[in-house]
C-alpha atoms as a printed R data frame, in Angstrom:
    type eleno elety resid chain resno       x       y       z
1   ATOM     1    CA   MET     A     1 -46.467  71.740  74.781
2   ATOM     2    CA   PRO     A     2 -46.412  75.542  74.589
3   ATOM     3    CA   GLY     A     3 -44.225  77.496  77.141
4   ATOM     4    CA   ILE     A     4 -45.730  79.220  79.904
5   ATOM     5    CA   VAL     A     5 -44.415  82.776  80.738
6   ATOM     6    CA   LEU     A     6 -45.514  84.626  84.093
7   ATOM     7    CA   VAL     A     7 -44.867  88.252  84.217
8   ATOM     8    CA   LEU     A     8 -45.651  90.439  87.345
9   ATOM     9    CA   ARG     A     9 -45.162  93.929  87.282
10  ATOM    10    CA   ASN     A    10 -45.634  96.813  89.901
11  ATOM    11    CA   PHE     A    11 -44.818 100.204  88.381
12  ATOM    12    CA   SER     A    12 -45.018 101.946  91.745
13  ATOM    13    CA   ALA     A    13 -42.457  99.811  93.386
14  ATOM    14    CA   ASN     A    14 -40.558  99.491  89.859
15  ATOM    15    CA   TRP     A    15 -40.125  95.705  90.050
16  ATOM    16    CA   LEU     A    16 -40.713  92.996  87.495
17  ATOM    17    CA   LEU     A    17 -40.551  89.103  87.998
18  ATOM    18    CA   CYS     A    18 -40.544  86.825  85.058
19  ATOM    19    CA   LEU     A    19 -40.907  83.025  85.525
20  ATOM    20    CA   CYS     A    20 -40.856  80.559  82.580
21  ATOM    21    CA   ILE     A    21 -42.006  77.102  83.244
22  ATOM    22    CA   ALA     A    22 -41.290  73.963  80.855
23  ATOM    23    CA   GLY     A    23 -42.042  74.109  77.335
24  ATOM    24    CA   ALA     A    24 -41.148  76.038  74.205
25  ATOM    25    CA   LEU     A    25 -38.896  78.941  74.939
26  ATOM    26    CA   PRO     A    26 -37.545  82.059  73.245
27  ATOM    27    CA   THR     A    27 -34.510  81.138  71.107
28  ATOM    28    CA   ASP     A    28 -31.963  82.986  73.417
29  ATOM    29    CA   LEU     A    29 -33.095  80.744  76.343
30  ATOM    30    CA   GLN     A    30 -33.282  77.525  74.635
31  ATOM    31    CA   ALA     A    31 -29.663  76.840  75.081
32  ATOM    32    CA   ASN     A    32 -29.949  77.060  78.951
33  ATOM    33    CA   GLN     A    33 -33.179  74.983  78.701
34  ATOM    34    CA   ASN     A    34 -30.881  72.072  77.049
35  ATOM    35    CA   ALA     A    35 -28.153  72.406  79.586
36  ATOM    36    CA   LEU     A    36 -30.449  72.038  82.521
37  ATOM    37    CA   PRO     A    37 -33.006  69.155  81.506
38  ATOM    38    CA   GLY     A    38 -36.296  68.568  83.400
39  ATOM    39    CA   THR     A    39 -39.117  70.453  84.301
40  ATOM    40    CA   ASP     A    40 -37.680  71.561  87.473
41  ATOM    41    CA   GLN     A    41 -34.599  72.989  85.562
42  ATOM    42    CA   SER     A    42 -36.469  75.366  83.371
43  ATOM    43    CA   ARG     A    43 -37.293  78.499  85.525
44  ATOM    44    CA   TYR     A    44 -36.076  82.033  84.598
45  ATOM    45    CA   ILE     A    45 -36.521  84.914  87.179
46  ATOM    46    CA   ILE     A    46 -35.814  88.712  86.613
47  ATOM    47    CA   ILE     A    47 -36.302  91.093  89.156
48  ATOM    48    CA   GLU     A    48 -35.518  94.684  88.470
49  ATOM    49    CA   GLU     A    49 -35.185  97.202  91.438
50  ATOM    50    CA   GLY     A    50 -37.169  95.423  94.073
51  ATOM    51    CA   ALA     A    51 -37.026  95.421  97.861
52  ATOM    52    CA   ILE     A    52 -35.683  92.002  99.271
53  ATOM    53    CA   GLY     A    53 -38.837  91.466 101.027
54  ATOM    54    CA   ARG     A    54 -40.722  91.704  97.821
55  ATOM    55    CA   VAL     A    55 -38.367  89.292  96.131
56  ATOM    56    CA   ILE     A    56 -38.407  86.657  98.960
57  ATOM    57    CA   LEU     A    57 -42.309  86.767  98.638
58  ATOM    58    CA   GLN     A    58 -42.076  86.090  94.890
59  ATOM    59    CA   LEU     A    59 -39.490  83.394  95.112
60  ATOM    60    CA   GLU     A    60 -41.468  81.557  97.934
61  ATOM    61    CA   LYS     A    61 -44.765  82.132  95.831
62  ATOM    62    CA   HIS     A    62 -43.336  80.646  92.543
63  ATOM    63    CA   LEU     A    63 -40.492  78.165  93.881
64  ATOM    64    CA   GLY     A    64 -42.315  76.966  96.878
65  ATOM    65    CA   ILE     A    65 -39.343  77.498  99.159
66  ATOM    66    CA   HIS     A    66 -39.795  79.355 102.428
67  ATOM    67    CA   ILE     A    67 -36.824  81.621 103.278
68  ATOM    68    CA   GLN     A    68 -36.193  82.741 106.813
69  ATOM    69    CA   GLY     A    69 -33.553  84.961 108.479
70  ATOM    70    CA   LEU     A    70 -33.759  88.030 106.288
71  ATOM    71    CA   GLU     A    71 -36.400  90.054 108.266
72  ATOM    72    CA   HIS     A    72 -33.704  92.777 109.011
73  ATOM    73    CA   ARG     A    73 -32.907  93.218 105.463
74  ATOM    74    CA   ARG     A    74 -36.444  93.323 103.866
75  ATOM    75    CA   GLU     A    75 -36.418  97.137 102.793
76  ATOM    76    CA   GLU     A    76 -33.083  96.801 100.979
77  ATOM    77    CA   ARG     A    77 -33.420  97.039  97.255
78  ATOM    78    CA   ILE     A    78 -31.809  94.878  94.722
79  ATOM    79    CA   SER     A    79 -31.910  93.899  90.803
80  ATOM    80    CA   PHE     A    80 -31.614  90.032  90.336
81  ATOM    81    CA   HIS     A    81 -31.853  87.533  87.580
82  ATOM    82    CA   ALA     A    82 -31.222  83.819  87.464
83  ATOM    83    CA   LYS     A    83 -31.646  80.561  85.491
84  ATOM    84    CA   GLY     A    84 -32.078  77.076  86.589
85  ATOM    85    CA   SER     A    85 -33.638  74.790  89.397
86  ATOM    86    CA   PRO     A    86 -35.376  76.335  92.342
87  ATOM    87    CA   GLU     A    87 -32.177  75.364  94.480
88  ATOM    88    CA   VAL     A    88 -29.965  77.056  91.875
89  ATOM    89    CA   ILE     A    89 -32.089  80.397  92.015
90  ATOM    90    CA   VAL     A    90 -32.139  80.628  95.770
91  ATOM    91    CA   LYS     A    91 -28.486  79.957  96.055
92  ATOM    92    CA   ARG     A    92 -27.595  82.866  93.583
93  ATOM    93    CA   PHE     A    93 -29.955  85.085  95.143
94  ATOM    94    CA   LEU     A    94 -28.103  84.508  98.577
95  ATOM    95    CA   LYS     A    95 -24.816  85.039  96.966
96  ATOM    96    CA   GLN     A    96 -25.875  88.242  95.418
97  ATOM    97    CA   ILE     A    97 -26.963  89.649  98.717
98  ATOM    98    CA   ALA     A    98 -23.889  88.557 100.334
99  ATOM    99    CA   GLU     A    99 -25.355  85.858 102.562
100 ATOM   100    CA   ARG     A   100 -22.739  83.242 103.100
101 ATOM   101    CA   ASP     A   101 -23.955  81.007 105.935
102 ATOM   102    CA   PHE     A   102 -27.220  79.123 105.481
103 ATOM   103    CA   ALA     A   103 -28.856  75.940 105.965
104 ATOM   104    CA   LEU     A   104 -30.993  73.969 103.326
105 ATOM   105    CA   PHE     A   105 -34.043  71.748 104.675
106 ATOM   106    CA   TYR     A   106 -35.691  69.143 102.508
107 ATOM   107    CA   ARG     A   107 -39.059  67.413 102.434
108 ATOM   108    CA   GLY     A   108 -38.389  64.222 100.812
109 ATOM   109    CA   SER     A   109 -35.958  64.992  97.965
110 ATOM   110    CA   ARG     A   110 -37.432  68.533  97.486
111 ATOM   111    CA   LEU     A   111 -35.772  71.724  98.878
112 ATOM   112    CA   SER     A   112 -38.600  73.090 101.081
113 ATOM   113    CA   ARG     A   113 -36.964  75.689 103.360
114 ATOM   114    CA   VAL     A   114 -33.608  77.940 103.603
115 ATOM   115    CA   VAL     A   115 -32.575  79.448 106.894
116 ATOM   116    CA   ILE     A   116 -30.102  82.187 106.810
117 ATOM   117    CA   VAL     A   117 -27.830  81.889 109.798
118 ATOM   118    CA   ASP     A   118 -27.374  85.046 111.706
119 ATOM   119    CA   GLY     A   119 -24.326  85.025 113.930
120 ATOM   120    CA   ARG     A   120 -26.250  87.074 116.665
121 ATOM   121    CA   LYS     A   121 -28.869  84.262 116.897
122 ATOM   122    CA   THR     A   122 -28.636  80.392 117.078
123 ATOM   123    CA   GLY     A   123 -27.949  78.339 114.061
124 ATOM   124    CA   PRO     A   124 -30.110  76.306 111.850
125 ATOM   125    CA   LYS     A   125 -33.610  76.290 113.316
126 ATOM   126    CA   LYS     A   126 -35.542  73.162 114.658
127 ATOM   127    CA   VAL     A   127 -36.651  70.753 112.196
128 ATOM   128    CA   LEU     A   128 -40.432  71.322 111.233
129 ATOM   129    CA   LYS     A   129 -43.110  68.555 111.305
130 ATOM   130    CA   GLY     A   130 -42.734  66.534 107.931
131 ATOM   131    CA   GLU     A   131 -39.007  67.660 107.286
132 ATOM   132    CA   LYS     A   132 -37.211  64.252 107.640
133 ATOM   133    CA   ALA     A   133 -35.252  61.991 105.553
134 ATOM   134    CA   LEU     A   134 -36.878  59.376 103.440
135 ATOM   135    CA   LEU     A   135 -35.727  55.962 104.751
136 ATOM   136    CA   PRO     A   136 -35.936  52.919 102.651
137 ATOM   137    CA   ALA     A   137 -38.790  50.475 103.848
138 ATOM   138    CA   LYS     A   138 -37.756  47.444 105.736
139 ATOM   139    CA   LYS     A   139 -37.280  44.281 103.546
140 ATOM   140    CA   SER     A   140 -38.356  40.750 104.582
141 ATOM   141    CA   GLY     A   141 -35.748  37.886 104.267
142 ATOM   142    CA   ARG     A   142 -32.581  36.916 106.188
143 ATOM   143    CA   LYS     A   143 -30.241  38.593 103.675
144 ATOM   144    CA   ASP     A   144 -31.910  41.864 103.563
145 ATOM   145    CA   GLN     A   145 -32.426  41.980 107.385
146 ATOM   146    CA   LYS     A   146 -28.686  41.354 107.782
147 ATOM   147    CA   LYS     A   147 -27.827  43.918 105.278
148 ATOM   148    CA   ALA     A   148 -30.000  46.368 107.238
149 ATOM   149    CA   GLU     A   149 -28.455  45.653 110.468
150 ATOM   150    CA   GLU     A   150 -25.065  46.323 109.185
151 ATOM   151    CA   LEU     A   151 -23.285  49.357 110.779
152 ATOM   152    CA   ARG     A   152 -21.045  51.995 109.053
153 ATOM   153    CA   GLN     A   153 -18.520  54.218 110.864
154 ATOM   154    CA   VAL     A   154 -19.323  57.983 110.966
155 ATOM   155    CA   THR     A   155 -17.813  61.183 112.321
156 ATOM   156    CA   HIS     A   156 -19.884  63.020 114.843
157 ATOM   157    CA   VAL     A   157 -19.438  66.375 116.735
158 ATOM   158    CA   ARG     A   158 -18.199  65.887 120.398
159 ATOM   159    CA   ASP     A   159 -17.962  69.603 121.137
160 ATOM   160    CA   VAL     A   160 -18.121  73.157 119.408
161 ATOM   161    CA   ILE     A   161 -15.317  75.656 120.285
162 ATOM   162    CA   LYS     A   162 -16.896  79.103 120.949
163 ATOM   163    CA   ASN     A   163 -16.336  82.159 118.408
164 ATOM   164    CA   THR     A   164 -15.502  79.840 115.589
165 ATOM   165    CA   THR     A   165 -17.109  79.064 112.262
166 ATOM   166    CA   ALA     A   166 -19.044  76.145 113.598
167 ATOM   167    CA   HIS     A   167 -20.387  78.203 116.578
168 ATOM   168    CA   ARG     A   168 -21.480  80.972 114.253
169 ATOM   169    CA   VAL     A   169 -23.399  78.620 111.799
170 ATOM   170    CA   GLY     A   170 -24.982  76.688 114.648
171 ATOM   171    CA   ILE     A   171 -23.306  73.275 114.533
172 ATOM   172    CA   GLU     A   172 -24.160  71.314 117.769
173 ATOM   173    CA   PRO     A   173 -22.742  68.582 119.568
174 ATOM   174    CA   GLY     A   174 -24.263  65.105 118.397
175 ATOM   175    CA   ASP     A   175 -24.302  66.454 114.579
176 ATOM   176    CA   ILE     A   176 -22.995  63.735 112.092
177 ATOM   177    CA   VAL     A   177 -20.726  65.170 109.411
178 ATOM   178    CA   LEU     A   178 -21.364  63.122 106.227
179 ATOM   179    CA   GLU     A   179 -19.816  65.331 103.607
180 ATOM   180    CA   TYR     A   180 -17.434  68.152 103.442
181 ATOM   181    CA   ASP     A   181 -17.651  69.983 100.026
182 ATOM   182    CA   GLY     A   182 -18.830  66.880  98.090
183 ATOM   183    CA   VAL     A   183 -16.331  64.418  99.809
184 ATOM   184    CA   LYS     A   184 -17.675  61.736 101.999
185 ATOM   185    CA   ILE     A   185 -16.420  61.830 105.503
186 ATOM   186    CA   THR     A   186 -16.083  58.580 107.519
187 ATOM   187    CA   HIS     A   187 -13.122  59.622 110.140
188 ATOM   188    CA   TYR     A   188 -12.143  62.929 111.609
189 ATOM   189    CA   ASN     A   189  -8.821  62.633 109.994
190 ATOM   190    CA   GLU     A   190 -10.348  62.759 106.644
191 ATOM   191    CA   LEU     A   191 -12.260  65.810 107.613
192 ATOM   192    CA   LYS     A   192  -9.230  67.661 108.846
193 ATOM   193    CA   LYS     A   193  -7.523  66.742 105.389
194 ATOM   194    CA   GLN     A   194 -10.273  68.243 103.466
195 ATOM   195    CA   THR     A   195 -10.487  71.582 105.321
196 ATOM   196    CA   GLN     A   196  -6.675  71.984 104.606
197 ATOM   197    CA   LEU     A   197  -7.203  71.092 100.780
198 ATOM   198    CA   LYS     A   198 -10.236  73.240 100.409
199 ATOM   199    CA   ALA     A   199  -8.686  76.201 102.279
200 ATOM   200    CA   HIS     A   200  -8.205  78.070  99.060
201 ATOM   201    CA   LYS     A   201 -11.918  78.257  98.343
202 ATOM   202    CA   SER     A   202 -14.270  81.223  99.501
203 ATOM   203    CA   GLN     A   203 -17.019  78.875 100.463
204 ATOM   204    CA   VAL     A   204 -17.763  75.316 101.151
205 ATOM   205    CA   SER     A   205 -20.782  72.931 101.910
206 ATOM   206    CA   MET     A   206 -21.079  70.420 104.575
207 ATOM   207    CA   LEU     A   207 -23.818  67.647 104.996
208 ATOM   208    CA   ILE     A   208 -24.803  67.139 108.387
209 ATOM   209    CA   VAL     A   209 -27.516  64.881 110.316
210 ATOM   210    CA   ARG     A   210 -29.397  66.036 113.333
211 ATOM   211    CA   ASP     A   211 -31.888  64.004 114.808
212 ATOM   212    CA   ARG     A   212 -32.107  61.904 111.555
213 ATOM   213    CA   MET     A   213 -32.840  65.141 109.481
214 ATOM   214    CA   PRO     A   214 -30.092  65.845 106.792
215 ATOM   215    CA   GLN     A   215 -29.099  69.582 106.619
216 ATOM   216    CA   ARG     A   216 -26.608  71.072 104.111
217 ATOM   217    CA   LEU     A   217 -24.714  74.106 105.326
218 ATOM   218    CA   PHE     A   218 -22.629  76.681 103.435
219 ATOM   219    CA   LEU     A   219 -19.953  78.207 105.206
220 ATOM   220    CA   ASP     A   220 -16.458  79.640 105.000
221 ATOM   221    CA   SER     A   221 -13.558  77.424 104.242
222 ATOM   222    CA   GLY     A   222 -10.703  76.589 106.578
223 ATOM   223    CA   THR     A   223 -10.642  75.533 110.120
224 ATOM   224    CA   ILE     A   224 -14.342  74.656 111.453
225 ATOM   225    CA   GLY     A   225 -13.807  74.682 115.072
226 ATOM   226    CA   ILE     A   226 -15.100  71.297 116.216
227 ATOM   227    CA   VAL     A   227 -13.987  68.420 118.321
228 ATOM   228    CA   MET     A   228 -14.747  65.201 116.500
229 ATOM   229    CA   GLY     A   229 -15.477  61.517 117.506
230 ATOM   230    CA   LEU     A   230 -16.351  58.317 115.968
231 ATOM   231    CA   SER     A   231 -19.701  56.228 116.173
232 ATOM   232    CA   LYS     A   232 -21.886  53.697 114.181
233 ATOM   233    CA   MET     A   233 -24.873  54.278 111.963
234 ATOM   234    CA   PRO     A   234 -26.941  51.491 110.245
235 ATOM   235    CA   ALA     A   235 -25.740  51.272 106.523
236 ATOM   236    CA   HIS     A   236 -29.074  51.642 104.879
237 ATOM   237    CA   GLU     A   237 -29.899  54.784 107.047
238 ATOM   238    CA   LEU     A   238 -26.638  56.284 106.182
239 ATOM   239    CA   GLU     A   239 -26.799  55.670 102.404
240 ATOM   240    CA   SER     A   240 -30.478  57.452 102.389
241 ATOM   241    CA   TYR     A   241 -28.904  60.608 103.631
242 ATOM   242    CA   TYR     A   242 -26.337  61.132 100.677
243 ATOM   243    CA   LYS     A   243 -28.892  61.884  98.132
244 ATOM   244    CA   TYR     A   244 -29.291  65.427  99.674
């Protein structure tokens, strides 16, 4: 199958976007194609001297990911290039413009929306219609029913301390913390341990669940600023969230 290369130019604004989709690629790009298998992993974007607002429009158009929270920076100009999946490209874009706190929203297993958390406003926006976890269908039979009813311990947020990282990125009471930088959290002591172990990192990720909707947050490492408690969740529901 021949490769598809889309090049968009606007000489008055002096910007260029190049998007390569699966297929035969130039020799200098084939190494990256092999390292990132799959049709969703073969995208290449180059933008030279474009306004952030224009970049966002092109990312949304060609990657299908809606980006919110950068309205106040739309006129700033940048040069940007990235290779990889849509999620990788968006994360590199946010890193380049020094946006460290953001939340990812998924439709099924596909990244559909990114919200940049502005410390002057509330944190991650409300879940939109259709943005929810894909839970496994109920199975018939006594053995399957018993498995579905099995409960697992989870760690939830009881309170958020003001003027902390948690308050700034919009973590709320009731949120369930499932992962901290890739490590599963089943007890608040484990969360405390991981924040200490990862304190040397500049940025970490957290997988939380709010109203049965998984959200992946990216924030500064170190003390989070939350009061934790323990609760229970059906095992089949819990496992469905870890794929995000």
